[in-house]
N, C-alpha and C positions, 0 to 999 in steps of 0.2 A: 750218177753217184759221184764221179770225179768233180763235177761242177758244184755239187752240194758241199763237198769237203773244202774246196777252194773258197766258196762263199762263206762258209763257217769260219775258216781261218781269217779271211778278210774282215769279217765282223769282229772277231776276237781281237785282232791287231788294232782295229779302229777304236774299239772300246778301251783298250789298254792305253793307246796314245791320248785319247780324250781324258781319261781319268788322271794320267800322270801330268797332263798339262794344267788341269784345273785343281787338283788336290795338292795342297802345300804340305811339305815335310814338317810335321809337328812333333815336338818332343815333350813328354810329361816326366817331370822328376819329383821325387818325394824324398824329404830329408827328415831324420828323426829329431835333430836339434841343431844348435848353432855350430857345434863342432863339425857335423856332417856337411852343413852349408859351406863352411870355410874349407873343409877337406876337398870338396868338389869345385871350389872356386866360383860358386854360384853368384856371390856378390860381385866379384871381379868381372865376371861375364855379363853382369847387368841383369841377371834373371831374378835376383832377390835384392830388395832395397838394403842399402847399407845402414839403415836405422833400426833394423830388427833388434829387439831387446835381447839381453843375455839369456832370459828364460824362454825364448822362443822354442816351440816344439810343433810337431805335426805340420811341417811346411810342405806345401805342394805348389809347384809352378809349371806352367805350360808356356812354351815359346815356339815360334816358327823359325826355321833355319834361315829363310830368305826374308820373309815378312810375315805378318800375321799377328804380331803383338805379343806382349807378355802378360799373362794372367796368373795370379797366385793367391794363396790363402795361407794364414798361419795363426797359431794360437799362442798366447803368452800368459804368464802368471800375473796375478793381480798387483803385486808390488811394483812391477815395471810399467804399469799403465800410464801413470802421470808423466814419466820420462819419455815414453813413446809419443804421447799426444803433444808434449811440449815441442817436439820437432815438426809437427804437422801444421799447416796453414789452412784454415777453412776457406773454401771457395764460396763465391756469392751465388751459387746455383740454388741454394735453399733446400737441397736434398741431403745434406750431411757429408758431401764429398770434401775431402781434404787433399792437400798436395805436399809433396816434398821432392825436390830434385826432378827427375824425369818420371815420377810416379804419381798416380792418383789413388786415394785410399778411401775405404769405408770401414769404420771401426764399430764393432758391436761390443760395447762395454759390459753388457750383461753376460755374454758368452765368452768374453776375452778372445774375440775372433776378429781378424783383420783380413779384408779382401783388398787386393791391389791389382793395378794394371798400369801399363806404360801410357804416357800421355798421347802418343801418336796413334793409338788404336782408336778407331771410331766408336 
């Protein structure tokens, strides 16, 4: 019985060490609007692109503390679309990806939805 308890503890400790070694610390943040993004300094931290339009809402971003990249999505109101797209440079990849600064973007103009990620993420 004592050997079973020791073996169980060893397995539990081993699993814990393996999981903490391979699972990165990931944070998911949600912001109601631009005021919330600014209040949480998400642009300054590099989690939200600095070109988000004034009408931005339903912002969600995910980032790893050490590595793992930045991924996000936000919605905007129609009048801000032209101004947003004017900041973006199309890539020659042929699939609609655009770039600005350290970010890559996919814009769905029908849904007024933008998905973005940092360039260093594979």
